[in-house]
MOPAC internal coordinates of N, CA, C and O (Angstrom, degrees):
PM7 1SCF
backbone

  N    0.0000 0     0.00 0     0.00 0    0    0    0
  C    1.4543 1     0.00 0     0.00 0    1    0    0
  C    1.5332 1   108.69 1     0.00 0    2    1    0
  O    1.2310 1   122.14 1   -36.20 1    3    2    1
  N    1.2735 1   113.51 1   143.80 1    3    2    1
  C    1.4646 1   119.04 1   179.95 1    5    3    2
  C    1.5312 1   107.96 1   -82.46 1    6    5    3
  O    1.2310 1   123.08 1   -38.70 1    7    6    5
  N    1.2879 1   111.69 1   141.30 1    7    6    5
  C    1.4634 1   118.27 1  -179.52 1    9    7    6
  C    1.5384 1   108.25 1   -90.21 1   10    9    7
  O    1.2310 1   120.18 1   -55.52 1   11   10    9
  N    1.3231 1   117.26 1   124.48 1   11   10    9
  C    1.4382 1   121.32 1   178.29 1   13   11   10
  C    1.5253 1   110.32 1   -92.22 1   14   13   11
  O    1.2310 1   119.71 1   -45.83 1   15   14   13
  N    1.2985 1   118.16 1   134.17 1   15   14   13
  C    1.4523 1   121.15 1  -179.38 1   17   15   14
  C    1.5444 1   111.33 1   -64.48 1   18   17   15
  O    1.2310 1   120.98 1   -41.50 1   19   18   17
  N    1.2962 1   115.72 1   138.50 1   19   18   17
  C    1.4671 1   121.16 1   177.44 1   21   19   18
  C    1.5179 1   108.08 1  -121.07 1   22   21   19
  O    1.2310 1   121.12 1    -0.57 1   23   22   21
  N    1.3055 1   115.47 1   179.43 1   23   22   21
  C    1.4424 1   120.66 1  -179.12 1   25   23   22
  C    1.5329 1   111.16 1   -61.30 1   26   25   23
  O    1.2310 1   121.20 1   143.33 1   27   26   25
  N    1.3590 1   115.30 1   -36.67 1   27   26   25
  C    1.4505 1   120.70 1  -178.32 1   29   27   26
  C    1.5343 1   111.94 1   -65.94 1   30   29   27
  O    1.2310 1   119.74 1   152.91 1   31   30   29
  N    1.3157 1   118.10 1   -27.09 1   31   30   29
  C    1.4600 1   121.65 1  -178.96 1   33   31   30
  C    1.5220 1   112.03 1   -75.94 1   34   33   31
  O    1.2310 1   120.99 1   154.88 1   35   34   33
  N    1.2790 1   115.71 1   -25.12 1   35   34   33
  C    1.4648 1   120.43 1  -176.83 1   37   35   34
  C    1.5487 1   109.01 1   -88.75 1   38   37   35
  O    1.2310 1   121.28 1   -38.75 1   39   38   37
  N    1.2688 1   115.15 1   141.25 1   39   38   37
  C    1.5012 1   118.79 1   175.97 1   41   39   38
  C    1.5050 1   107.46 1   -85.82 1   42   41   39
  O    1.2310 1   121.45 1   -39.17 1   43   42   41
  N    1.3226 1   114.83 1   140.83 1   43   42   41
  C    1.4601 1   120.50 1   176.61 1   45   43   42
  C    1.4748 1   106.27 1  -101.98 1   46   45   43
  O    1.2310 1   121.77 1   -83.53 1   47   46   45
  N    1.3503 1   114.22 1    96.47 1   47   46   45
  C    1.4479 1   120.18 1  -178.86 1   49   47   46
  C    1.5107 1   113.07 1  -101.60 1   50   49   47
  O    1.2310 1   120.43 1  -162.12 1   51   50   49
  N    1.3326 1   116.79 1    17.88 1   51   50   49
  C    1.4611 1   118.25 1  -173.98 1   53   51   50
  C    1.5059 1   112.20 1   -64.12 1   54   53   51
  O    1.2310 1   119.83 1   151.14 1   55   54   53
  N    1.3179 1   117.93 1   -28.86 1   55   54   53
  C    1.4854 1   116.99 1  -178.06 1   57   55   54
  C    1.5197 1   110.68 1   -88.03 1   58   57   55
  O    1.2310 1   119.08 1   166.16 1   59   58   57
  N    1.2973 1   119.35 1   -13.84 1   59   58   57
  C    1.4585 1   121.29 1  -179.65 1   61   59   58
  C    1.5117 1   112.40 1  -102.23 1   62   61   59
  O    1.2310 1   119.88 1   167.37 1   63   62   61
  N    1.3183 1   117.83 1   -12.63 1   63   62   61
  C    1.4439 1   120.50 1   179.66 1   65   63   62
  C    1.5247 1   110.34 1   -69.45 1   66   65   63
  O    1.2310 1   120.66 1   -51.88 1   67   66   65
  N    1.2957 1   116.34 1   128.12 1   67   66   65
  C    1.4524 1   120.20 1   174.90 1   69   67   66
  C    1.4991 1   107.20 1  -104.99 1   70   69   67
  O    1.2310 1   121.43 1   -64.78 1   71   70   69
  N    1.2973 1   114.87 1   115.22 1   71   70   69
  C    1.4522 1   119.17 1   178.69 1   73   71   70
  C    1.5539 1   107.76 1   -72.71 1   74   73   71
  O    1.2310 1   120.43 1   -45.51 1   75   74   73
  N    1.2769 1   116.78 1   134.49 1   75   74   73
  C    1.4258 1   119.10 1  -178.81 1   77   75   74
  C    1.5194 1   111.39 1   -70.66 1   78   77   75
  O    1.2310 1   119.56 1   162.12 1   79   78   77
  N    1.3156 1   118.45 1   -17.88 1   79   78   77
  C    1.4301 1   121.58 1   178.19 1   81   79   78
  C    1.5196 1   111.78 1   -79.50 1   82   81   79
  O    1.2310 1   120.20 1   153.46 1   83   82   81
  N    1.3358 1   117.22 1   -26.54 1   83   82   81
  C    1.4794 1   120.77 1   179.86 1   85   83   82
  C    1.5310 1   107.36 1   -82.33 1   86   85   83
  O    1.2310 1   121.26 1   -53.78 1   87   86   85
  N    1.3091 1   115.19 1   126.22 1   87   86   85
  C    1.4301 1   120.57 1   179.97 1   89   87   86
  C    1.5202 1   109.89 1  -101.74 1   90   89   87
  O    1.2310 1   120.89 1   -50.78 1   91   90   89
  N    1.3188 1   115.90 1   129.22 1   91   90   89
  C    1.4732 1   119.65 1   179.01 1   93   91   90
  C    1.5273 1   108.40 1   -78.66 1   94   93   91
  O    1.2310 1   121.17 1   -50.47 1   95   94   93
  N    1.3295 1   115.37 1   129.53 1   95   94   93
  C    1.4562 1   119.50 1  -178.79 1   97   95   94
  C    1.5266 1   107.73 1   -99.46 1   98   97   95
  O    1.2310 1   120.83 1   -46.55 1   99   98   97
  N    1.3325 1   116.01 1   133.45 1   99   98   97
  C    1.4610 1   120.61 1   176.47 1  101   99   98
  C    1.5197 1   108.21 1   -95.70 1  102  101   99
  O    1.2310 1   120.88 1   -51.74 1  103  102  101
  N    1.3118 1   115.92 1   128.26 1  103  102  101
  C    1.4577 1   120.49 1   178.56 1  105  103  102
  C    1.5080 1   108.58 1  -108.99 1  106  105  103
  O    1.2310 1   120.56 1   -27.93 1  107  106  105
  N    1.3162 1   116.54 1   152.07 1  107  106  105
  C    1.4514 1   120.85 1   176.58 1  109  107  106
  C    1.5325 1   106.73 1   -73.41 1  110  109  107
  O    1.2310 1   120.86 1   -16.84 1  111  110  109
  N    1.3316 1   115.97 1   163.16 1  111  110  109
  C    1.4562 1   121.83 1  -177.58 1  113  111  110
  C    1.5311 1   109.36 1   -58.36 1  114  113  111
  O    1.2310 1   121.39 1   -52.72 1  115  114  113
  N    1.3466 1   114.95 1   127.28 1  115  114  113
  C    1.4640 1   120.00 1   178.99 1  117  115  114
  C    1.5122 1   116.00 1    78.99 1  118  117  115
  O    1.2310 1   120.04 1  -174.16 1  119  118  117
  N    1.3189 1   117.53 1     5.84 1  119  118  117
  C    1.4656 1   120.89 1  -176.87 1  121  119  118
  C    1.5654 1   113.04 1  -110.04 1  122  121  119
  O    1.2310 1   120.39 1  -177.10 1  123  122  121
  N    1.2793 1   116.86 1     2.90 1  123  122  121
  C    1.4554 1   120.61 1   178.76 1  125  123  122
  C    1.5506 1   110.23 1   -66.28 1  126  125  123
  O    1.2310 1   119.23 1   -45.49 1  127  126  125
  N    1.3060 1   119.06 1   134.51 1  127  126  125
  C    1.4537 1   120.33 1  -175.92 1  129  127  126
  C    1.5492 1   113.67 1   -56.69 1  130  129  127
  O    1.2310 1   120.02 1   144.84 1  131  130  129
  N    1.3250 1   117.57 1   -35.16 1  131  130  129
  C    1.4428 1   119.61 1   178.24 1  133  131  130
  C    1.5268 1   111.91 1   -67.51 1  134  133  131
  O    1.2310 1   120.18 1   143.81 1  135  134  133
  N    1.3299 1   117.26 1   -36.19 1  135  134  133
  C    1.4421 1   120.35 1   176.71 1  137  135  134
  C    1.5190 1   112.28 1   -65.56 1  138  137  135
  O    1.2310 1   121.83 1   134.81 1  139  138  137
  N    1.3277 1   114.11 1   -45.19 1  139  138  137
  C    1.4514 1   119.58 1  -179.25 1  141  139  138
  C    1.5240 1   111.23 1   -62.61 1  142  141  139
  O    1.2310 1   120.93 1   139.91 1  143  142  141
  N    1.3556 1   115.83 1   -40.09 1  143  142  141
  C    1.4557 1   121.51 1   179.13 1  145  143  142
  C    1.5174 1   111.85 1   -64.87 1  146  145  143
  O    1.2310 1   119.42 1   142.58 1  147  146  145
  N    1.3245 1   118.71 1   -37.42 1  147  146  145
  C    1.4570 1   123.52 1  -179.34 1  149  147  146
  C    1.5296 1   110.95 1   -71.03 1  150  149  147
  O    1.2310 1   120.57 1   147.00 1  151  150  149
  N    1.2933 1   116.51 1   -33.00 1  151  150  149
  C    1.4762 1   120.83 1  -177.69 1  153  151  150
  C    1.5433 1   111.74 1   -80.84 1  154  153  151
  O    1.2310 1   120.07 1   151.08 1  155  154  153
  N    1.2889 1   117.48 1   -28.92 1  155  154  153
  C    1.4592 1   123.90 1  -169.50 1  157  155  154
  C    1.5572 1   111.10 1   -55.45 1  158  157  155
  O    1.2310 1   119.95 1   139.70 1  159  158  157
  N    1.3167 1   117.70 1   -40.30 1  159  158  157
  C    1.4389 1   119.08 1  -175.88 1  161  159  158
  C    1.5195 1   113.59 1   -71.81 1  162  161  159
  O    1.2310 1   120.49 1   163.24 1  163  162  161
  N    1.3209 1   116.67 1   -16.76 1  163  162  161
  C    1.4886 1   122.14 1  -177.82 1  165  163  162
  C    1.5325 1   112.28 1   -96.87 1  166  165  163
  O    1.2310 1   119.60 1   173.15 1  167  166  165
  N    1.3114 1   118.37 1    -6.85 1  167  166  165
  C    1.4716 1   121.97 1  -177.44 1  169  167  166
  C    1.5062 1   110.53 1   -88.74 1  170  169  167
  O    1.2310 1   121.70 1   -31.48 1  171  170  169
  N    1.3371 1   114.35 1   148.52 1  171  170  169
  C    1.4820 1   119.40 1   175.86 1  173  171  170
  C    1.5240 1   108.51 1   -76.21 1  174  173  171
  O    1.2310 1   121.02 1   -27.97 1  175  174  173
  N    1.3102 1   115.66 1   152.03 1  175  174  173
  C    1.4677 1   118.99 1   177.93 1  177  175  174
  C    1.5435 1   108.56 1   -69.91 1  178  177  175
  O    1.2310 1   120.53 1   -23.50 1  179  178  177
  N    1.2964 1   116.59 1   156.50 1  179  178  177
  C    1.4306 1   121.51 1   179.82 1  181  179  178
  C    1.5203 1   110.67 1   -61.18 1  182  181  179
  O    1.2310 1   120.61 1   -49.17 1  183  182  181
  N    1.2950 1   116.44 1   130.83 1  183  182  181
  C    1.4957 1   120.87 1   179.71 1  185  183  182
  C    1.5452 1   113.73 1    92.28 1  186  185  183
  O    1.2310 1   119.87 1   171.63 1  187  186  185
  N    1.3139 1   117.86 1    -8.37 1  187  186  185
  C    1.4567 1   121.63 1  -178.46 1  189  187  186
  C    1.5260 1   108.12 1  -109.59 1  190  189  187
  O    1.2310 1   121.25 1   -54.16 1  191  190  189
  N    1.3375 1   115.21 1   125.84 1  191  190  189
  C    1.4513 1   119.37 1  -179.34 1  193  191  190
  C    1.4905 1   110.64 1   -83.64 1  194  193  191
  O    1.2310 1   120.53 1   -33.69 1  195  194  193
  N    1.3374 1   116.58 1   146.31 1  195  194  193
  C    1.4453 1   120.70 1   175.91 1  197  195  194
  C    1.5018 1   112.40 1   -82.27 1  198  197  195
  O    1.2310 1   120.35 1   162.14 1  199  198  197
  N    1.3401 1   116.93 1   -17.86 1  199  198  197
  C    1.4349 1   122.29 1  -179.10 1  201  199  198
  C    1.5299 1   108.02 1  -111.94 1  202  201  199
  O    1.2310 1   120.05 1   -88.98 1  203  202  201
  N    1.3047 1   117.52 1    91.02 1  203  202  201
  C    1.4674 1   122.93 1  -170.92 1  205  203  202
  C    1.5226 1   110.60 1   -65.84 1  206  205  203
  O    1.2310 1   119.43 1   140.49 1  207  206  205
  N    1.3215 1   118.68 1   -39.51 1  207  206  205
  C    1.4437 1   122.00 1  -176.84 1  209  207  206
  C    1.5156 1   113.60 1   -87.24 1  210  209  207
  O    1.2310 1   119.75 1   179.51 1  211  210  209
  N    1.3069 1   118.08 1    -0.49 1  211  210  209
  C    1.4563 1   121.06 1  -178.98 1  213  211  210
  C    1.4775 1   113.05 1    76.75 1  214  213  211
  O    1.2310 1   120.94 1    21.40 1  215  214  213
  N    1.2999 1   115.81 1  -158.60 1  215  214  213
  C    1.4450 1   122.35 1  -178.12 1  217  215  214
  C    1.5152 1   110.39 1   -65.71 1  218  217  215
  O    1.2310 1   119.73 1   -33.83 1  219  218  217
  N    1.3211 1   118.13 1   146.17 1  219  218  217
  C    1.4208 1   123.57 1   176.55 1  221  219  218
  C    1.5240 1   109.18 1   -59.21 1  222  221  219
  O    1.2310 1   119.69 1   -36.81 1  223  222  221
  N    1.3132 1   118.20 1   143.19 1  223  222  221
  C    1.5021 1   119.61 1   178.37 1  225  223  222
  C    1.5182 1   109.75 1   -68.62 1  226  225  223
  O    1.2310 1   121.95 1   -36.69 1  227  226  225
  N    1.3055 1   113.87 1   143.31 1  227  226  225
  C    1.4663 1   121.73 1   177.76 1  229  227  226
  C    1.5201 1   107.35 1  -103.15 1  230  229  227
  O    1.2310 1   120.12 1   -64.13 1  231  230  229
  N    1.2945 1   117.38 1   115.87 1  231  230  229
  C    1.4399 1   121.35 1  -176.43 1  233  231  230
  C    1.5279 1   112.78 1   -91.11 1  234  233  231
  O    1.2310 1   121.77 1  -128.27 1  235  234  233
  N    1.3234 1   114.22 1    51.73 1  235  234  233
  C    1.4573 1   119.50 1  -176.61 1  237  235  234
  C    1.5264 1   111.91 1   -63.89 1  238  237  235
  O    1.2310 1   120.41 1   134.76 1  239  238  237
  N    1.3001 1   116.82 1   -45.24 1  239  238  237
  C    1.4844 1   121.50 1  -179.39 1  241  239  238
  C    1.5224 1   110.03 1   -63.67 1  242  241  239
  O    1.2310 1   119.78 1   140.59 1  243  242  241
  N    1.2803 1   118.03 1   -39.41 1  243  242  241
  C    1.4614 1   121.79 1   177.42 1  245  243  242
  C    1.5191 1   111.33 1   -62.31 1  246  245  243
  O    1.2310 1   121.43 1   136.03 1  247  246  245
  N    1.3331 1   114.86 1   -43.97 1  247  246  245
  C    1.4750 1   119.21 1   178.24 1  249  247  246
  C    1.5055 1   112.53 1   -61.67 1  250  249  247
  O    1.2310 1   120.75 1   139.56 1  251  250  249
  N    1.3428 1   116.17 1   -40.44 1  251  250  249
  C    1.4538 1   118.98 1   178.85 1  253  251  250
  C    1.5060 1   111.01 1   -64.82 1  254  253  251
  O    1.2310 1   120.13 1   138.14 1  255  254  253
  N    1.3280 1   117.36 1   -41.86 1  255  254  253
  C    1.4728 1   122.92 1  -178.68 1  257  255  254
  C    1.5664 1   109.75 1   -64.73 1  258  257  255
  O    1.2310 1   120.37 1   138.06 1  259  258  257
  N    1.3050 1   116.90 1   -41.94 1  259  258  257
  C    1.4602 1   121.44 1   179.72 1  261  259  258
  C    1.5531 1   110.13 1   -67.68 1  262  261  259
  O    1.2310 1   119.61 1   141.47 1  263  262  261
  N    1.2904 1   118.34 1   -38.53 1  263  262  261
  C    1.4543 1   120.47 1   177.43 1  265  263  262
  C    1.5842 1   110.24 1   -65.11 1  266  265  263
  O    1.2310 1   120.98 1   139.34 1  267  266  265
  N    1.3189 1   115.73 1   -40.66 1  267  266  265
  C    1.4565 1   119.39 1   176.83 1  269  267  266
  C    1.5250 1   111.35 1   -60.64 1  270  269  267
  O    1.2310 1   120.69 1   135.51 1  271  270  269
  N    1.3368 1   116.28 1   -44.49 1  271  270  269
  C    1.4605 1   119.85 1   179.36 1  273  271  270
  C    1.5323 1   111.03 1   -66.46 1  274  273  271
  O    1.2310 1   120.16 1   141.03 1  275  274  273
  N    1.3092 1   117.29 1   -38.97 1  275  274  273
  C    1.4435 1   122.09 1  -178.84 1  277  275  274
  C    1.5043 1   112.94 1   -65.69 1  278  277  275
  O    1.2310 1   120.48 1   150.36 1  279  278  277
  N    1.3254 1   116.69 1   -29.64 1  279  278  277
  C    1.4564 1   121.03 1   179.88 1  281  279  278
  C    1.5245 1   113.75 1   -81.51 1  282  281  279
  O    1.2310 1   120.05 1   166.53 1  283  282  281
  N    1.3132 1   117.51 1   -13.47 1  283  282  281
  C    1.4642 1   120.31 1   178.67 1  285  283  282
  C    1.5353 1   111.62 1   -65.02 1  286  285  283
  O    1.2310 1   121.86 1   -39.65 1  287  286  285
  N    1.3016 1   114.05 1   140.35 1  287  286  285
  C    1.4651 1   119.78 1   178.70 1  289  287  286
  C    1.5096 1   109.54 1   -83.60 1  290  289  287
  O    1.2310 1   120.12 1   -39.80 1  291  290  289
  N    1.3221 1   117.38 1   140.20 1  291  290  289
  C    1.4653 1   122.47 1   179.73 1  293  291  290
  C    1.5328 1   108.78 1  -107.72 1  294  293  291
  O    1.2310 1   120.69 1   -27.47 1  295  294  293
  N    1.3075 1   116.29 1   152.53 1  295  294  293
  C    1.4538 1   122.18 1  -178.48 1  297  295  294
  C    1.5110 1   109.34 1  -131.23 1  298  297  295
  O    1.2310 1   120.38 1   -30.33 1  299  298  297
  N    1.3355 1   116.87 1   149.67 1  299  298  297
  C    1.4331 1   121.96 1   175.35 1  301  299  298
  C    1.5395 1   111.06 1   -85.43 1  302  301  299
  O    1.2310 1   118.91 1     3.90 1  303  302  301
  N    1.3365 1   119.68 1  -176.10 1  303  302  301
  C    1.4467 1   121.72 1  -174.96 1  305  303  302
  C    1.5227 1   113.13 1   -66.46 1  306  305  303
  O    1.2310 1   119.32 1   161.91 1  307  306  305
  N    1.3671 1   118.90 1   -18.09 1  307  306  305
  C    1.4823 1   123.18 1   178.73 1  309  307  306
  C    1.5186 1   109.04 1   -94.30 1  310  309  307
  O    1.2310 1   120.07 1  -168.73 1  311  310  309
  N    1.3253 1   117.47 1    11.27 1  311  310  309
  C    1.4578 1   122.22 1  -178.84 1  313  311  310
  C    1.5318 1   113.14 1    63.91 1  314  313  311
  O    1.2310 1   121.34 1  -150.52 1  315  314  313
  N    1.3017 1   115.03 1    29.48 1  315  314  313
  C    1.4922 1   121.29 1   175.02 1  317  315  314
  C    1.5408 1   108.46 1   -94.22 1  318  317  315
  O    1.2310 1   120.99 1   -40.61 1  319  318  317
  N    1.2997 1   115.71 1   139.39 1  319  318  317
  C    1.4682 1   120.25 1  -177.89 1  321  319  318
  C    1.5265 1   110.42 1   -68.88 1  322  321  319
  O    1.2310 1   121.75 1   -46.86 1  323  322  321
  N    1.3343 1   114.26 1   133.14 1  323  322  321
  C    1.4901 1   120.51 1   175.34 1  325  323  322
  C    1.5044 1   109.61 1  -110.34 1  326  325  323
  O    1.2310 1   118.75 1  -173.37 1  327  326  325
  N    1.3056 1   119.99 1     6.63 1  327  326  325
  C    1.4609 1   123.37 1  -179.64 1  329  327  326
  C    1.5317 1   112.10 1    97.44 1  330  329  327
  O    1.2310 1   120.71 1    13.16 1  331  330  329
  N    1.2817 1   116.25 1  -166.84 1  331  330  329
  C    1.4806 1   121.53 1   179.91 1  333  331  330
  C    1.5187 1   110.09 1   -88.76 1  334  333  331
  O    1.2310 1   121.84 1    -7.12 1  335  334  333
  N    1.3273 1   114.08 1   172.88 1  335  334  333
  C    1.4773 1   119.64 1  -177.73 1  337  335  334
  C    1.5257 1   110.92 1   -76.61 1  338  337  335
  O    1.2310 1   120.44 1   167.86 1  339  338  337
  N    1.3375 1   116.77 1   -12.14 1  339  338  337
  C    1.4454 1   117.13 1   179.68 1  341  339  338
  C    1.4827 1   109.43 1   -73.04 1  342  341  339
  O    1.2310 1   120.10 1   180.00 1  343  342  341

């Protein structure tokens, strides 16, 4: 009996065929349109800051005050030294 070709016998090369008329475009790193489109929804609008409150406060003065208190010597009720607060 003659074997009739079926869909399984044919190779589906549609995704691997490179048409000579289609030119592949090389994009610089980070400049591909799909990359830019994916990033766009996560970017802040021009003129709007992502950090509303600005830089985190630096508690330098508080640290100095706590170090000063920690270095103070403590005494018991008989005025005997018990060491520092640290």
